N, C-alpha and C positions, 0 to 999 in steps of 0.2 A: 476389495475382491482380489486384486492382484497379489496383495500380501497374503491373503488366505490361500490362494492357489500356490504361492511360493512355499508356504508352510506345509501344505499337503504334499507337494513334490519333494520337499526336503525330508518329510517323514517317510515317504515311500522309498526314497533313495537310502535312508538310514536303515529301514527295515530290510531292504534288499542286501545291504552290506552285512547286517547281522545274520541274515539267513545264510549267506554264502560263507561267513566265518564259521557258523555252527556246523555247516555241512561238511567241513573238512577237519581232519585231525592229523597233525604231524608235529615234529619237533624242529628246532632250529638246525639240529644236526642233519635231519632228513633233507630239509630244504637246501642246506649248504652242499650236501653231497650231490643232489640232482643238478643244481645250478653249476657246480664246478665241472661236472661231466659235460653238460651242454656247452658251457663256455670254452672248455678245452677244445672242442671241435669247431665251435663257432669262430674262435680266434684264428684257427687254421683255415677257415672257410672250406671246411671239409665235411662231407656227409659220411659218417662212420657206418660200418656194417652192423647188423644185429649181433654178430659174433664178437666184434671188438667191444661193443657196448656191454654185452654179457660178461666179458672178461673183467670189466671194471669192478665186478662184484665178487670175484674169486676171493674166498676166505671169509665172506660175510656169514655171520651166524645163522644157523637154521632154527626156525621156530614156527610151529603151527598155531593156527587159531588167532593170528594177530588181527584179523578183521572182525572177530566175533565177541569182543569184550564190551561192546557198547549196546545198551538197550535200544538206542535210536541209531538207525543206519546212517553212517557217515562215510565220506570218502577218506578212508584211512591210508595214509602214505607213510610207510615204515620201511626204510631201506637199511635199517640196523639189524633187522631180523626178517628173514625171508623163508617162505616155503616154496615148493616147486611152482605153484600157480602164481603167487605174487611176484616171484622172480621173473617169470616169463612175461607177465603183464607189465611189470616195471620196465623191462628192456624194450618191449614193443612200444610202450608209450614214449620212451626216450627216442626211439628210432623215428616214430611218427613226428615228434617235435623237431628233430634235426632235419627232416624232410621239409618242414615249414621254414627252415633257416632261422629258427628261434632258439634263444637261450633263456626263455621265460619259464619260471616255475609255474606261473598261471597256465600257460599253454600246455605244459606237461601234465598238470593236474586235470585239465579238461580232456586231454587225450586218454589219460588213465581212466577217468570216469566213463568216457565213451566206450572203452574196451570192456570195462568190468560190469556195466549195467545194461539191462535190456533197453534198447533204443537210446542208450546213453543217459538215461534219466534215473536218479535215485528216488525210489518210492517204496521205502521200507525194505526189510530183509529179503523178501521174495524177488525183488527187482534185480538183485545181484545174479549174475549168470553162474549158478552153482555147478551144474553139470557141464563138463568141458565140451561135449557135443553141442550143447546149447550155445556155449561161448563161441564155438567155431561158426555155427550157422548164423547167429545174430551179427557177428562181425563181418561175415561174408556179405550180408545184406547191406551193411554200412560201407562196403567196398574198401575195407581196411586190410583185408587179407583174402587169401584164396587157398582152399585145400587142393593140393595137387595129387593126392593119392589116387583118385579115380583115373587119372591119365596114365598111371603106371602099374596098376594092379586091378585084376578082375575079381578078387576075393572080397566078399562082403560079410557084414555082421548085421543082425537084426537087433535093434535097441529094445531093451526091456528094463526100463529104469523104475526103481521103487526104493532104493536104499535109504534115501533121506527120510521119506515119509514113514517107512517101516522102522526106522531107528531114530525117531525124533528126540529121544532122550540123550542122544550123542551131540545134539546141536542146541546150545542154550536158548537161542531165540525161538526155536520150534517147541522146545519143552515148556516154554512159558506162554505160548500163543497158538491155540487151536486153529485160528483163522489163517495163520501162516502155513500150518500143515496142509490145510485144504488147498491153498494156493500152490504149494509145492506139488501136491498130488495132481493138480490140473496141468502143471508144467510137465510132469512125468508122463501123464496120459497123452499130451500133445506130441511127445517124442517117441512114445511106445509104438513099435511096429515100423519105425523108420529104418530103412536099410542104408548102411554107410560102408564105404570102401576102406579096406585096411590091407597092410602087407603082413602076412603071417610070419612069425619069427623063423619058421622052417624054410622060408624062401629068402631069407636075408643073407644071400651070398654076395661077396664083394662085387662081382660082375653085374649084380642086379640093383646096385645102390647108387650108381653114378648120377642118377637124376636128383638125388638128395644133395643139396648144397649147404656149405657152411652157413650157419645162421638160420636155417629153416627150423621151425618149431616142430618138435617130435612129441606126439601124444601116444602114450603106451596103453594099448587096449588090455582088457582084463577079462578073465572068466569068473570073477567074483560075482555072485548073484546080485542083481539090482544095480550094478554099476556099469559104466562104459569105459572110463579112462581112470587108470590108477596112478599115473605119474606123468609129468611133462618136463621138457628141457629143451635145449638148443643144440642143433647138430654141430659137431666140431670134429674135423678130420685130424687125426694124429698119425703121422707117417703113412698117410694114404688110407687109413682105416677109420671107419665111422665110430666116433665116441659121443658121449652126451655131456654137455656142460649143463649142470643142474644144481639145484639146492638139494643136497643129499641128506635124507633122514638118518642114514647110517653114520655118515661122517660128521653130521651136525654143522655143516657149512656148505657154501657154494664151491664146487670143485669141477674139474674136468675128470670124469670117471676114468680111472686108470685102465680098466678093461674095455674092450670094444663093446659097442651097443649090442651086437649079436650075442656075445658071451654074457653080457649083463642080463639080457632077457632069458638066456638059457638057464641061468642060475635060479630064476624065479618061475615056479611052475604055474602060477596064476596069470603071468604076463604072457599074452598070446601074440602080440605083434605091434605094429605102429601105424599111426596116421600122420601125415606130413602136411604142414601148413606153412605157407610163405606170406610174410607181411608185404603189403604192396610197396613197390619201389617208388611209386608216385602216389601221394595221397589224393584220392579221388573224391569228388563231391557227388552226393546223391542227386 
């Protein structure tokens, strides 16, 4: 009986290991990059800022859709190719890992999964936090970050999300699975009618921005029908003026935008303003 129990335990452990191996996708280059960044600050016994961690990726190639090439949802870790969201998620996960005084790739992976998925659990494609408003709200519940816009702006937007479900053909997983479309519709419905605070771009005067700090996450609001956020990046002051450190679609790489954030938004007629989110300086437990 003891031997039988041992075999069962061994089988369950093996199954657990296989499950966790299948649940992730990354290359040796991705792992080496993450560990080298974590070790760099761990060796100095230093907790870096969100901004300094973000700068580690300047020059990294821009690519969209890196999370969407698998039929089975996995924790994809790709720091060779980043879009605006995966860039911000990667930097935030690194920051949370350094708060734990860890240089472990496993701890980074767990933090990334916690940030990217509803309740931190991977359960098919709809469990990923696709709309950034949902990403903000879910991670606030986890005590990993705090949106600070409401403290500094009285202007609000009413969410009316439907872009993904109405454009399912643009998303490979949705195009192949009606059940996923229905789940996304339910998520959109849950967010619809929610009022959120934002700072309109017409009010982005230098004297009104001192509350935004280097390393804050900047989410750019949009007037495009069915969407909430059109782009995200990290606040970076250059000669006293607020700029965006981001994965740039136009430049096809991670850059510090050469023009100020105010002027960047002014050039884009559908970008209406910003929401500002700050990652917790101390990782809190629920």
